[in-house]
ZAKOL-105683 format. One record per residue (C-alpha): residue number from 1; residue in one letter; z, x, y. Coordinates in Angstrom, 2 decimals. Example, Ala and Ser with C-alpha at 12.3 -4.5 7.8 and 13.67 -1.06 7.14 Angstrom:
1:a:7.80:12.30:-4.50 .
2:s:7.14:13.67:-1.06 .
end
This chain:
1:x:41.01:-47.87:35.90 .
2:x:38.59:-45.15:37.03 .
3:x:41.42:-42.58:37.09 .
4:x:42.45:-43.66:33.58 .
5:x:38.89:-43.25:32.28 .
6:x:38.63:-39.77:33.81 .
7:x:41.96:-38.86:32.19 .
8:x:40.71:-40.08:28.81 .
9:x:37.43:-38.21:29.18 .
10:x:39.24:-34.98:30.01 .
11:x:41.47:-35.34:26.96 .
12:x:38.47:-36.05:24.73 .
13:x:36.74:-32.96:26.15 .
14:x:39.80:-30.76:25.54 .
15:x:40.16:-32.12:22.01 .
16:x:36.48:-31.45:21.32 .
17:x:36.72:-27.89:22.64 .
18:x:39.83:-27.20:20.54 .
19:x:38.03:-28.47:17.42 .
20:x:34.99:-26.31:18.16 .
21:x:37.26:-23.31:18.62 .
22:x:39.08:-24.03:15.36 .
23:x:35.79:-24.36:13.50 .
24:x:34.64:-20.85:14.44 .
25:x:35.53:-18.07:11.99 .
26:x:38.42:-15.68:12.58 .
27:x:42.02:-16.01:13.77 .
28:x:44.11:-14.37:16.47 .
29:x:47.71:-13.16:16.35 .
30:x:49.96:-11.90:19.13 .
31:x:51.78:-8.86:17.76 .
32:x:53.67:-7.53:20.78 .
33:x:54.05:-9.51:24.04 .
34:x:54.82:-6.39:26.08 .
35:x:54.08:-2.92:24.67 .
36:x:55.00:-1.31:27.99 .
37:x:51.76:0.66:28.23 .
38:x:48.07:-0.21:28.37 .
39:x:46.32:1.85:25.73 .
40:x:43.20:3.63:27.02 .
41:x:42.80:5.57:23.75 .
42:x:43.84:4.36:20.29 .
43:x:43.75:5.90:16.81 .
44:x:45.16:4.93:13.38 .
45:x:46.87:7.72:11.42 .
46:x:46.87:8.07:7.63 .
47:x:50.45:6.80:7.58 .
48:x:49.14:3.51:8.97 .
49:x:50.83:4.12:12.31 .
50:x:48.76:3.68:15.47 .
51:x:48.78:6.16:18.35 .
52:x:48.48:4.49:21.76 .
53:x:47.60:6.78:24.66 .
54:x:47.10:6.20:28.37 .
55:x:46.72:8.36:31.47 .
56:x:49.72:10.40:32.55 .
57:x:50.46:9.00:36.00 .
58:x:51.11:5.34:35.17 .
59:x:54.39:3.56:35.93 .
60:x:54.75:2.10:32.45 .
61:x:57.45:-0.25:31.21 .
62:x:58.14:2.01:28.24 .
63:x:60.78:4.60:29.05 .
64:x:61.27:8.02:27.49 .
65:x:64.65:9.22:26.25 .
66:x:66.40:10.99:29.14 .
67:x:66.05:14.36:27.40 .
68:x:62.26:14.02:27.60 .
69:x:62.02:13.16:31.30 .
70:x:60.12:15.66:33.45 .
71:x:60.59:16.99:36.95 .
72:x:57.61:18.31:38.91 .
73:x:57.82:18.74:42.67 .
74:x:54.05:19.35:42.77 .
75:x:53.26:15.97:41.22 .
76:x:51.84:13.79:44.00 .
77:x:52.68:10.56:42.17 .
78:x:55.76:11.05:40.01 .
79:x:58.06:13.95:40.84 .
80:x:60.70:12.62:38.41 .
81:x:58.95:11.05:35.45 .
82:x:60.73:9.09:32.72 .
83:x:57.78:6.84:31.95 .
84:x:56.13:7.07:28.53 .
85:x:52.34:7.02:28.62 .
86:x:51.92:7.27:24.88 .
87:x:53.55:5.57:21.92 .
88:x:53.24:5.18:18.19 .
89:x:52.96:1.59:16.96 .
90:x:53.92:0.35:13.49 .
91:x:51.75:-2.71:12.66 .
92:x:53.94:-3.57:9.67 .
93:x:57.01:-4.15:11.87 .
94:x:55.34:-4.54:15.29 .
95:x:57.63:-1.90:16.78 .
96:x:56.90:1.02:19.10 .
97:x:58.35:4.48:19.64 .
98:x:57.62:6.31:22.92 .
99:x:55.85:9.68:22.83 .
100:x:55.73:12.45:25.42 .
101:x:52.55:13.61:27.15 .
102:x:52.74:16.56:29.54 .
103:x:49.23:16.55:31.05 .
104:x:46.78:13.88:32.19 .
105:x:44.75:12.37:29.35 .
106:x:42.74:9.98:31.52 .
107:x:39.24:9.44:30.03 .
108:x:39.69:12.16:27.40 .
109:x:38.35:12.46:23.85 .
110:x:39.65:12.92:20.32 .
111:x:39.07:13.23:16.59 .
112:x:41.07:13.64:13.39 .
113:x:41.04:17.00:11.62 .
114:x:40.76:17.27:7.81 .
115:x:44.56:17.51:7.40 .
116:x:45.09:14.26:9.32 .
117:x:46.10:15.88:12.61 .
118:x:44.81:14.07:15.69 .
119:x:43.02:16.53:17.98 .
120:x:42.93:15.36:21.60 .
121:x:40.94:17.16:24.28 .
122:x:40.41:17.16:28.03 .
123:x:41.22:14.58:30.66 .
124:x:41.69:14.58:34.42 .
125:x:43.52:16.89:36.88 .
126:x:45.92:19.15:34.92 .
127:x:44.53:17.86:31.59 .
128:x:40.95:18.91:32.30 .
129:x:40.90:21.87:29.89 .
130:x:43.89:20.98:27.73 .
131:x:43.94:20.71:23.94 .
132:x:46.67:18.61:22.32 .
133:x:47.64:17.82:18.76 .
134:x:49.56:15.00:17.13 .
135:x:50.65:15.65:13.54 .
136:x:51.37:12.19:12.05 .
137:x:54.57:11.46:10.18 .
138:x:56.47:8.72:8.39 .
139:x:58.10:5.99:10.46 .
140:x:61.53:7.53:9.92 .
141:x:60.47:10.86:11.42 .
142:x:60.08:11.84:15.09 .
143:x:56.67:13.49:15.40 .
144:x:55.35:13.90:18.93 .
145:x:52.51:15.41:20.94 .
146:x:52.10:19.18:21.08 .
147:x:50.24:20.68:24.04 .
148:x:48.57:23.94:23.02 .
149:x:49.34:26.82:25.35 .
150:x:47.56:29.62:23.50 .
151:x:44.07:28.07:23.63 .
152:x:42.19:25.83:26.05 .
153:x:38.73:24.33:26.42 .
154:x:35.99:26.67:27.59 .
155:x:34.92:23.99:30.07 .
156:x:36.78:21.11:31.66 .
157:x:35.96:17.95:29.66 .
158:x:36.30:14.53:31.30 .
159:x:34.44:11.63:29.60 .
160:x:33.37:13.79:26.63 .
161:x:32.79:12.85:22.98 .
162:x:34.20:14.51:19.85 .
163:x:32.70:14.49:16.34 .
164:x:34.05:16.11:13.19 .
165:x:31.49:18.33:11.42 .
166:x:30.88:18.99:7.71 .
167:x:32.97:22.19:7.77 .
168:x:35.95:20.32:9.24 .
169:x:35.57:21.74:12.74 .
170:x:35.01:19.49:15.76 .
171:x:32.18:19.54:18.28 .
172:x:33.04:18.42:21.84 .
173:x:30.02:17.24:23.82 .
174:x:29.51:16.56:27.50 .
175:x:31.76:15.32:30.21 .
176:x:31.55:14.92:33.97 .
177:x:30.19:18.15:35.49 .
178:x:29.73:19.49:31.93 .
179:x:26.18:19.42:30.54 .
180:x:27.30:21.55:27.63 .
181:x:29.23:21.53:24.37 .
182:x:31.80:23.61:22.53 .
183:x:33.76:23.66:19.28 .
184:x:37.30:23.51:17.96 .
185:x:38.42:25.87:16.58 .
186:x:36.67:27.81:19.36 .
187:x:33.57:29.75:18.33 .
188:x:32.52:33.11:19.71 .
189:x:29.76:31.70:21.89 .
190:x:32.28:29.53:23.77 .
191:x:30.52:26.98:26.01 .
192:x:26.96:26.17:24.88 .
193:x:24.47:24.83:27.40 .
194:x:22.98:21.47:26.38 .
195:x:20.09:20.65:28.78 .
196:x:19.52:17.19:27.29 .
197:x:22.59:15.87:29.16 .
198:x:21.24:17.17:32.46 .
199:x:17.84:15.66:31.72 .
200:x:19.25:12.14:31.26 .
201:x:21.68:12.37:34.19 .
202:x:21.17:9.83:37.00 .
203:x:22.88:8.89:40.26 .
204:x:25.42:6.79:38.29 .
205:x:26.33:9.58:35.81 .
206:x:25.07:7.43:32.91 .
207:x:25.22:10.43:30.54 .
208:x:29.00:10.31:30.03 .
209:x:30.75:9.59:26.73 .
210:x:27.49:10.18:24.79 .
211:x:27.13:8.38:21.47 .
212:x:27.31:11.04:18.75 .
213:x:26.71:10.35:15.04 .
214:x:26.70:12.93:12.25 .
215:x:23.69:12.13:10.07 .
216:x:23.65:12.73:6.29 .
217:x:21.18:15.59:6.83 .
218:x:23.87:17.50:8.72 .
219:x:22.28:17.11:12.15 .
220:x:23.57:15.09:15.10 .
221:x:22.08:11.96:16.63 .
222:x:23.08:12.17:20.31 .
223:x:22.35:9.29:22.68 .
224:x:22.96:9.28:26.45 .
225:x:21.76:6.90:29.16 .
226:x:18.66:5.47:27.41 .
227:x:17.43:8.43:25.34 .
228:x:18.39:10.18:22.12 .
229:x:17.75:13.49:20.39 .
230:x:18.23:14.91:16.91 .
231:x:20.25:18.08:17.43 .
232:x:20.83:21.06:15.14 .
233:x:24.11:22.42:16.47 .
234:x:24.06:25.49:14.21 .
235:x:21.03:26.98:15.96 .
236:x:21.31:25.03:19.24 .
237:x:17.90:23.39:18.90 .
238:x:16.72:19.84:19.66 .
239:x:14.74:19.01:16.53 .
240:x:13.38:15.64:17.66 .
241:x:13.19:13.38:20.69 .
242:x:13.53:9.70:19.86 .
243:x:11.72:6.93:21.76 .
244:x:13.41:5.58:24.88 .
245:x:15.63:2.56:24.29 .
246:x:14.41:-0.05:26.75 .
247:x:16.70:-2.30:28.78 .
248:x:18.52:0.17:31.01 .
249:x:21.41:2.62:30.62 .
250:x:23.81:2.24:27.67 .
251:x:26.50:4.89:28.23 .
252:x:29.41:5.17:30.62 .
253:x:29.60:3.76:33.23 .
254:x:26.98:1.30:31.99 .
255:x:28.29:1.35:28.45 .
256:x:27.57:-0.95:25.60 .
257:x:28.60:0.50:22.24 .
258:x:27.14:2.11:19.14 .
259:x:27.68:2.41:15.39 .
260:x:26.01:4.10:12.47 .
261:x:25.58:1.51:9.72 .
262:x:27.12:2.22:6.28 .
263:x:25.73:5.10:4.26 .
264:x:24.91:4.05:0.70 .
265:x:22.56:4.47:-2.25 .
266:x:21.30:8.06:-2.20 .
267:x:22.89:8.46:1.27 .
268:x:19.70:9.84:2.79 .
269:x:19.07:7.04:5.29 .
270:x:21.03:6.61:8.51 .
271:x:20.57:3.60:10.80 .
272:x:21.97:3.55:14.33 .
273:x:22.66:0.37:16.31 .
274:x:23.33:0.26:20.07 .
275:x:24.30:-3.04:21.70 .
276:x:24.90:-4.18:25.27 .
277:x:25.33:-2.27:28.51 .
278:x:24.97:-2.79:32.23 .
279:x:21.91:-3.14:34.39 .
280:x:21.13:-0.03:36.39 .
281:x:22.79:-0.28:39.79 .
282:x:25.75:-2.41:38.73 .
283:x:28.08:0.59:38.96 .
284:x:26.95:1.28:42.53 .
285:x:28.24:-2.11:43.73 .
286:x:32.04:-2.42:43.81 .
287:x:33.20:-5.65:42.14 .
288:x:29.67:-6.33:40.97 .
289:x:28.69:-9.61:39.37 .
290:x:25.40:-8.23:38.09 .
291:x:24.81:-9.74:34.61 .
292:x:25.26:-7.34:31.70 .
293:x:22.61:-6.59:29.10 .
294:x:22.41:-8.64:25.93 .
295:x:19.99:-6.58:23.88 .
296:x:20.58:-4.43:20.81 .
297:x:18.41:-1.59:19.59 .
298:x:18.32:-0.53:15.93 .
299:x:16.63:2.63:14.72 .
300:x:16.32:4.53:11.43 .
301:x:17.46:7.89:12.74 .
302:x:16.36:9.75:9.61 .
303:x:12.80:8.35:9.67 .
304:x:9.82:10.63:10.27 .
305:x:8.47:8.10:12.75 .
306:x:11.49:6.22:14.16 .
307:x:11.08:3.18:16.41 .
308:x:13.61:0.85:18.04 .
309:x:13.83:-2.66:16.64 .
310:x:15.10:-4.97:19.40 .
311:x:17.11:-8.17:19.19 .
312:x:19.43:-10.13:21.49 .
313:x:23.14:-10.81:21.09 .
314:x:24.47:-14.35:21.65 .
315:x:26.19:-13.03:24.82 .
316:x:25.36:-10.32:27.29 .
317:x:28.19:-7.77:27.09 .
318:x:29.41:-4.66:28.85 .
319:x:32.40:-2.67:27.51 .
320:x:32.21:-4.26:24.07 .
321:x:33.77:-2.40:21.13 .
322:x:31.80:-2.15:17.87 .
323:x:34.17:-1.94:14.88 .
324:x:32.87:-1.18:11.39 .
325:x:34.56:-3.62:9.00 .
326:x:35.33:-2.76:5.33 .
327:x:32.44:-4.99:4.22 .
328:x:29.83:-3.08:6.23 .
329:x:29.50:-5.82:8.83 .
330:x:30.17:-4.89:12.46 .
331:x:32.60:-6.71:14.75 .
332:x:31.63:-6.69:18.45 .
333:x:34.68:-7.57:20.53 .
334:x:36.23:-7.12:24.01 .
335:x:34.31:-6.54:27.23 .
336:x:32.73:-8.52:30.04 .
337:x:29.52:-10.37:30.83 .
338:x:29.04:-8.86:34.28 .
339:x:29.41:-5.58:36.16 .
340:x:30.01:-2.17:34.62 .
341:x:32.74:0.16:33.50 .
342:x:34.87:1.83:36.15 .
343:x:37.85:0.81:38.25 .
344:x:37.38:-2.74:39.64 .
345:x:33.69:-2.87:38.57 .
346:x:33.67:-5.58:35.88 .
347:x:34.02:-9.36:35.88 .
348:x:33.52:-12.48:33.74 .
349:x:35.32:-11.47:30.51 .
350:x:33.53:-12.06:27.21 .
351:x:36.17:-13.71:25.02 .
352:x:33.97:-14.50:22.00 .
353:x:33.79:-11.83:19.30 .
354:x:30.48:-11.58:17.48 .
355:x:29.83:-10.52:13.88 .
356:x:26.74:-8.37:13.31 .
357:x:25.52:-8.67:9.72 .
358:x:23.09:-5.77:9.17 .
359:x:21.72:-7.00:5.83 .
360:x:20.45:-10.26:7.32 .
361:x:16.90:-10.58:8.65 .
362:x:15.98:-10.02:12.27 .
363:x:17.03:-13.05:14.30 .
364:x:19.79:-14.06:11.85 .
365:x:22.20:-11.14:12.13 .
366:x:24.69:-12.47:14.72 .
367:x:27.51:-14.95:14.14 .
368:x:29.74:-16.16:17.00 .
369:x:33.44:-16.02:16.14 .
370:x:36.63:-17.70:17.33 .
371:x:37.28:-16.70:20.98 .
372:x:40.43:-15.02:22.19 .
373:x:42.36:-15.82:25.36 .
374:x:43.23:-12.34:26.69 .
375:x:40.56:-10.61:28.82 .
376:x:39.99:-7.11:27.45 .
377:x:38.09:-5.37:30.20 .
378:x:37.92:-1.72:31.23 .
379:x:40.22:0.65:29.30 .
380:x:40.71:-1.57:26.25 .
381:x:40.37:-0.59:22.58 .
382:x:39.71:-2.04:19.11 .
383:x:40.65:-0.38:15.80 .
384:x:40.41:-1.40:12.16 .
385:x:43.81:-1.49:10.45 .
386:x:44.33:-0.74:6.73 .
387:x:45.11:-4.40:6.04 .
388:x:41.66:-5.45:7.30 .
389:x:42.76:-6.81:10.68 .
390:x:41.45:-5.40:13.94 .
391:x:44.02:-4.23:16.51 .
392:x:43.25:-5.03:20.16 .
393:x:45.07:-3.08:22.85 .
394:x:44.91:-2.35:26.55 .
395:x:42.78:-3.43:29.49 .
396:x:43.50:-1.89:32.85 .
397:x:40.58:-2.21:35.26 .
398:x:42.65:-0.56:38.00 .
399:x:43.54:3.04:38.76 .
400:x:47.28:2.30:38.54 .
401:x:49.08:-0.49:36.70 .
402:x:48.46:-3.70:38.64 .
403:x:49.86:-7.13:37.81 .
404:x:48.85:-9.24:40.82 .
405:x:45.16:-9.37:40.15 .
406:x:42.52:-11.62:38.62 .
407:x:42.49:-9.21:35.67 .
408:x:45.96:-7.64:35.57 .
409:x:46.94:-4.62:33.53 .
410:x:47.33:-5.82:29.95 .
411:x:50.34:-4.86:27.81 .
412:x:49.89:-7.38:24.98 .
413:x:48.90:-6.13:21.53 .
414:x:46.88:-8.55:19.40 .
415:x:45.24:-8.61:15.99 .
416:x:42.00:-10.37:15.11 .
417:x:41.58:-11.39:11.46 .
418:x:37.97:-11.77:10.30 .
419:x:37.04:-14.70:8.09 .
420:x:37.51:-12.60:4.93 .
421:x:41.29:-12.86:5.51 .
422:x:41.30:-16.66:5.65 .
423:x:43.69:-18.42:3.21 .
424:x:40.84:-20.03:1.25 .
425:x:39.67:-16.55:0.20 .
426:x:43.08:-15.19:-0.84 .
427:x:42.32:-15.72:-4.56 .
428:x:39.33:-13.40:-4.21 .
429:x:41.22:-10.61:-2.49 .
430:x:41.78:-7.64:-4.78 .
431:x:44.93:-5.55:-4.74 .
432:x:44.63:-1.85:-5.47 .
433:x:47.22:-0.92:-8.12 .
434:x:46.33:2.70:-8.78 .
435:x:44.00:5.09:-6.98 .
436:x:43.85:8.84:-6.39 .
437:x:45.42:10.35:-3.29 .
438:x:42.84:13.14:-3.17 .
439:x:39.28:13.39:-4.42 .
440:x:36.68:16.15:-4.35 .
441:x:33.01:15.73:-3.53 .
442:x:30.97:14.31:-6.44 .
443:x:34.18:13.70:-8.40 .
444:x:34.19:10.64:-10.67 .
445:x:37.37:8.57:-10.49 .
446:x:38.75:5.12:-11.25 .
447:x:40.45:2.51:-9.12 .
448:x:42.56:-0.15:-10.83 .
449:x:42.78:-3.53:-9.15 .
450:x:44.24:-6.96:-9.81 .
451:x:42.72:-10.19:-8.54 .
452:x:43.66:-13.83:-9.07 .
453:x:40.25:-15.28:-9.88 .
454:x:37.92:-13.68:-12.44 .
455:x:35.52:-11.16:-10.92 .
456:x:31.93:-12.32:-10.66 .
457:x:29.32:-9.75:-9.78 .
458:x:29.71:-6.15:-8.65 .
459:x:32.54:-4.74:-6.58 .
460:x:32.21:-2.28:-3.75 .
461:x:34.47:0.72:-3.12 .
462:x:34.05:1.69:0.52 .
463:x:35.52:4.59:2.47 .
464:x:36.16:4.04:6.17 .
465:x:37.55:6.80:8.33 .
466:x:39.89:6.38:11.31 .
467:x:38.00:7.03:14.56 .
468:x:39.29:7.77:18.06 .
469:x:38.57:4.62:20.09 .
470:x:38.09:4.83:23.84 .
471:x:35.73:3.46:26.49 .
472:x:33.83:1.15:24.12 .
473:x:32.93:3.83:21.58 .
474:x:34.82:4.84:18.44 .
475:x:34.28:8.57:18.19 .
476:x:33.53:9.66:14.61 .
477:x:33.48:6.12:13.14 .
478:x:31.98:6.05:9.64 .
479:x:31.75:3.89:6.50 .
480:x:30.48:5.18:3.16 .
481:x:29.75:2.82:0.26 .
482:x:30.38:4.67:-3.00 .
483:x:28.22:4.34:-6.08 .
484:x:30.19:2.29:-8.61 .
485:x:29.93:0.75:-12.05 .
486:x:30.77:-2.92:-12.76 .
487:x:34.48:-3.66:-13.01 .
488:x:35.86:-3.51:-16.55 .
489:x:38.79:-5.80:-17.57 .
490:x:41.93:-3.84:-18.37 .
491:x:44.47:-6.67:-18.74 .
492:x:45.20:-10.16:-17.46 .
493:x:43.68:-10.27:-13.98 .
494:x:43.40:-6.47:-14.02 .
495:x:40.21:-4.42:-13.75 .
496:x:39.13:-0.81:-13.50 .
497:x:36.29:0.20:-11.21 .
498:x:34.58:3.54:-11.84 .
499:x:33.03:5.27:-8.86 .
500:x:31.84:8.65:-7.60 .
501:x:33.01:10.41:-4.45 .
502:x:30.42:11.23:-1.73 .
503:x:28.03:14.04:-2.68 .
504:x:28.82:16.35:0.23 .
505:x:30.56:16.76:3.57 .
506:x:27.44:15.82:5.54 .
507:x:27.71:12.31:4.12 .
508:x:31.48:12.20:4.63 .
509:x:33.28:15.04:6.45 .
510:x:36.58:16.17:4.91 .
511:x:39.66:14.19:5.90 .
512:x:41.54:10.97:5.32 .
513:x:39.74:7.69:4.64 .
514:x:40.82:4.11:4.13 .
515:x:39.58:3.13:0.69 .
516:x:38.78:-0.59:0.34 .
517:x:37.70:-2.46:-2.79 .
518:x:35.48:-5.38:-1.77 .
519:x:35.17:-8.40:-4.08 .
520:x:32.61:-11.07:-3.11 .
521:x:32.85:-10.07:0.54 .
522:x:36.66:-9.95:0.57 .
523:x:38.26:-6.49:1.01 .
524:x:41.55:-5.33:-0.42 .
525:x:44.20:-3.74:1.73 .
526:x:43.24:-0.09:1.97 .
527:x:44.78:2.87:0.23 .
528:x:44.48:6.19:2.01 .
529:x:42.59:8.91:0.18 .
530:x:41.96:12.47:1.33 .
531:x:38.47:13.80:0.74 .
532:x:38.67:17.56:0.10 .
533:x:36.31:20.39:-0.72 .
end
């Protein structure tokens, strides 16, 4: 009788937990049970295809065509290599095509150029000073990586950050043993010393993968460890030192994550949010169970007298990814509750995503979402897809691929659908019928949409770029809310929305953007638009 009662209690508990899980917003979908590689770096191209990229010397389950195999007697790991360590993924068909990488891209950096080319820089060993390009193509074509042989980085860059600039060039900042920056295309001055990175360096190297945000005044907000500066890259001058963000280090290997909130209105105000991180010392203890940080700092970076506004997340989190959603809310997903970044240094996965709602008042901004089941620890990524879902890839907290471990190398690809994609909101979801493929700065244009239910209230037209996601930070991530007029009926269920392109390339650098129309908090599927001078 006692055993029966225990059995009944366990079943009641499981049923209760399943109901609680079902009641939380958001849904999960397994896209690919075995992609063959664990993506350390992920980026979405303007064809909607997703580039997955890992380090070179991994024994993946995704094989290259025989013609692309390499032979290198000097390679200490793989003298005969037929293993693909990069692939392009089609989220409309859930299929992959292997790509060829010649040099080691471990812990490298990247950014899209104005023409949609993915620029990829640095890495480890033979990839330390390499520059690579991936020119995206249609699914029927066979585009692949190109390793540049006529130009290389002025300094080896490992754990650096890239940011596109208003003129369409890219600045590459930091890296292990590199307290400096440089540009692509290369500028005459070559490597530029950047003492700030040396100043914030500590015994753990907490100045790696700095958080870099291009502000609408054309200057850079650069954060490393627990400090930030306003930097004028044109004259190599630190314009301002921001207050210290309390709570400990926030960058690799103690990384939380960071976003710049949407630019809107007159586009003069930029707000930066940094959430999570590790306690100092966690990285120094192999397999550490030191609890992660749970605090977030928020600062108006363009203020004359900026201060950090502090608040706590529902969960402490290290290695979380902050993804800017089409609505302007921020999804915080992936990561762990203990330890730090680095091989074998994290534990206690954080399976609950959290929604950060920036327009809510202090203390009411976080919403806990439906938890996943796959631990996404070190070397995992999160990227917004054009259909509004968020792609989750990777997790390899080991130097090589390891499958007999508490947290094995992860090959599954998943998608998380925020609540705005729930079936009960389908009647509110607009569909973009016509929109321009290119727009110039300050250009007025129209977007035609259809929607099932009559529109009530204003619509938003929001431009979100495609960042390069790696190590808990999406390099170059940006959302711009355009100035619009109320939707005007143009037929049965059809409306035209008039809007104006961003005023200049400091607000939105040239390149491809996902254009979403948002109706009552529900975004359309995006159409790609190229912003040109």
